C-alpha positions, 0 to 999 in steps of 0.5 A, a space after each residue: 455487532 459482534 466483531 467476529 461477525 465481520 469474518 462472515 461478512 462478504 462484499 459480493 460483486 456481480 461479474 461486471 463489477 468483478 471485471 471492472 475492479 480487475 481492469 482498474 487494478 491493471 490500469 493502475 499498474 499499467 500507468 505505474 509502468 508507463 511513468 518509468 524512467 531510467 532517472 528514477 533508478 539513479 538513486 540505486 546507483 548513487 546510494 545502493 545500500 540505502 536503496 536496498 535497505 529501504 526496499 527490505 524495510 518495505 517488503 519484509 520488515 513492515 509485514 513482520 512488524 504487522 505480524 507481531 502487532 497481530 499477535 499482540 492485538 489478536 483481532 478478528 481473523 478478517 481484520 488481521 487479514 486486512 492488516 496483512 494485505 495492506 502491509 504486503 502492498 507497495 508504498 503509495 504514490 502519495 508518499 512522493 507528494 508528502 515527501 516533497 511538501 516536507 522538503 524530503 528526499 524526493 529522489 529516494 521516495 520515487 525510487 523506492 515507490 517505483 521499485 516496490 510497485 514493480 516487485 509487488 507483481 511477485 512479492 505482494 501475493 507471496 507475502 500475503 499467502 506467507 503471513 496469512 498462513 503463519 497466523 492460524 486464524 487467518 489460515 483457517 479463514 482462507 481455508 474456509 473460503 476455499 482459497 487455493 494458495 497456488 491459484 491466488 498466487 497465479 491469478 494475482 501475479 498475472 493481474 499485476 505483472 502483465 500490465 507492468 510488462 506492457 507498460 514498460 514496453 510502451 515506455 521503452 519503445 514509445 516514450 511520447 505515447 506513454 507520457 500521453 497515456 499515463 495521465 488518462 489511465 491513471 485518472 481512469 484507474 484511480 477513479 474506479 478504485 475510489 468509486 469502489 471504496 465509496 460504494 463499499 463504505 456507503 453500502 455496508 456502512 449500516 453494518 460496519 458502523 457498530 464496529 467502526 470504533 474498533 476498526 479505526 483503532 486498529 488502523 490508527 495503531 497499525 498505521 502508527 507502527 508503519 510510520 514509526 518503522 519508516 522513521 526508525 529505518 530512516 535513522 538507521 540507514 541515513 544521516 540526513 533529515 531529508 532521507 529520513 523524512 522520505 523513509 517515514 512517508 514511504 513506509 507509512 503510506 501504503 497502496 491501500 487501494 491495491 489492497 482493497 482490489 486484491 481483497 475484492 477480486 481474489 479473496 472473496 470480498 471479506 468485509 472485515 478485511 476490506 473495511 480495514 483497507 478502506 479505513 486505511 485509505 482515508 486515515 493514512 492520508 490524514 496522518 501523513 498530512 499531519 506529519 507533513 504539517 509538523 515538519 513544516 512547523 518545525 522547519 519554521 520554528 527557529 530550530 537549527 537550520 534544516 539539512 537540505 541535502 537530498 542524498 
């Protein structure tokens, strides 16, 4: 398969499928807001410079690094768009678990994931439009799809912001109700997103299979850049190993499920871009688990005592 043919491949959902994907996205964002607690932002009070620095790396430095990587690799336009969308999304919640398993700074990880998820309502669609129009092939691709930047910003912000606001209101007014709802909404939303990923991979696997080696290589390189960006940021922003580990996972683990839903619901289901998001969703878990295992082995290898400070 000619890799440029991915630019013309579309994952077409019927109206029911489009509605289901949009509702799944809103459920996931709603569940994020349901879990908000004041304690999640204590890290902002205790270490404001580290907190702000981490947010800047997530919302600005990673997309910028992705842009330079695209300039160097010159992938097909749809693949480049997938890379941009993934980089523009907030950190994935799995980063909190991997940070915990690696004896990292869980408070920092949770605070950064929560904040980037809240900021995503505005910054994710804005970042996608900015970086995709900064690279001519993706700008031309979006123009060929008749994607209106203003309409995209309005619709995507609505899909992300409304459930966040509603969830925050419920969490503030009825915390007990929010706690009971969170588990169910999270399971339902994530189940639909996982179902969409499995369906997309299974349905289009015969078409995407010839391009899979290239897709995998792009994702592996891109994800490696993300992890290295997080590790470098941690070394610059903190002197403690625990926080450096948290930063590594926070930037290396992206919400690829959100990226896939945005591509399916707002960007015409571009096959190459959706494939990047789907492969990312699998690979970053493998890579993150491998890094967590490396930290575990290091801590038990007789090296100098691990710095357990969590701030």
